C-alpha positions, 0 to 999 in steps of 0.5 A: 500500500502506498500513502502520500503524506503532504501537509502544510505547517501547523502554525505556531507548533509544527513545521510542515516537515515536522508534521509530515514526519509525525503523520508518517510515524502514526501511519507506520504504527497503524499499518506497519511496512506500508510505503510512505512518501512524505512531501512537506507542502506550503502555499507560498507563505510561511514554509515555502522556502523550507519545502522547496529547499529541503525537497531539492537538497538545496541550501540556505544563505544568510544575509544582513538586511533591513527589517520593516523599520530599517534596522539591520537583521540576519535573514535567510533565503534558499537556493534550490538544488539546481543551484540557480533558483532562489526562494525568497520569503517576504516575511524573512525580511519584512514580516509581521513577526519581525516587529512587535505589535506596538511597532506595527505602522504601515505608514513607516514599514518598508519592503527594502530588506526584501529587495536586499535579499533579491540582490544577495541572491543575484550576487550568488548567481541566481537568475530564477526566483520564486517569491513567497509573499505571505506574512508582510508587515508592509503597505508600500506597494513594493517601493522599498524593494524597488529602492533597494534594486536601484530604482529612484523614487523622487519627490517634487524637488528631485530628492528620494522619498523616505520609507513606508506607505506614508511616503508615497504621497510625496512621489513625483517621479520614477526613474528606472535607469539605475535598476540593477541590470541583472534583474532583466536577465532574471525571471520571477515566479510570484507565489500568490493566492489572493486576487485582491486589486491594489486599491479600492474597497477590496484593495491592499489597504482596506483588506490587509491594512488593519492587521498591520496596524492601520487605523481607519484613517490610515487605511484611507490615507494608504489607499490614496497613496497607493492610487497616486503611486499606481497613477504614476506607474501608469504614466511612466511605465505604461502599465495599469496595476490599480485593479489588476488581480493579485496586485494588492497582495502583501500590501501592494508588493505584488503590484510593484513586482509585476510593474517593474520586474519580469514576473508572473503570478502562480497560485502558491500551492500549485507552484509548490506542488509542481516543483515538488512533483506532488502529482507524480507521487499521487499518481498510483497511490492508495491514499493521500493524507494532508493537513494544517492547523485550522481547516474551515470554509477559507481552506478552499481559497488556495490553502494546501489541503484543498490543493492537495485534495484536488490533485488526489481527486484528479487521479481517483485517490482518496484524501484525508485531512488532519487538522488542529481545529475544524472550523465553520464551513469545513463541510464545504470542503468535501466538494473539493476532493476531501473525503474525510476531516479529522481533528487531532484534538482528542479531549477537552484542552486549551489551545496552548496545550494542544499546540504543546502536544501537537506531535503526539496528537498528530501521530495518534490521529494519523494512526486512527485514520489509517486504521479506519481507512484499512477497516473500510478497505477490507470491509468493502472487499468483503461486501464486494 
């Protein structure tokens, strides 16, 4: 019997790799000797770098860059096993986790460090890039990244504007002549699962600004600043990103990337699946087990369990999901190719306790799921 295990991380407690190994141990207890393939997954956010680097026997490189508030930090990027493809997660340099809750201020936070990581990868000879945009603390439309790459963002007096989404109102001119020439020799794949435009009621500032510290007044200011930024991009670059699907991702960073870099967008879970060869692993398997920390109605929108289940359904393979929490609307996922959903929590406990005990809980849930699956298989055989 062949089982493919392809979970996302259980955020706050287990990486995708740790979750995969825990599920494998549970499966082997329930069905000793079965063939197991573990492919830790990600959806373009946290864990994307680890999933792609580990699967290809790549390496990690550390670099000194700026955090969202311009302070020097050590951040990492990955180089896949082909030695030419860099995997860079925005959160490494410009993520919410890099600052305290009191420091959250999208008028000030910048993507400059993200641009520095791109430069560091270019210095290592990389010309293929996979960019993960999850977890940002910024709302600057990628302005900081562009400044790091050599683009001049100037005010009405010809001086460089400062950092953060609040400075975009002062932008009067964009000059790309100084952009690092290696950018044009490169290709960028952006892992992005949201289709929000740059501006408006469904745009970057309105939808994502509050979680980054924006007040209602700041949301209005930031949205106006991004609109001004997009107007100038349209005049100088000939591309309109105002309502472009996905341009609002990561505080508008995706819009900035699409306007200035040779880039294209791909759904994160599909990008990672393709790079890991998940479909090839599923073809001919008897069962797929996936999972993540919380499963609910939102899981349908670009999350790992649904992406994995859809591939499994394509090949007629049943898919089981193990989750820390099963939330409202989880039943809608059965239409997406998921056959069963199990919570790993086996008794009343606090969230903190569940996270602390995630490994044994996941092992036990995996063992019970595989035992139930085997019982059903054998019962089906007898009935037939």
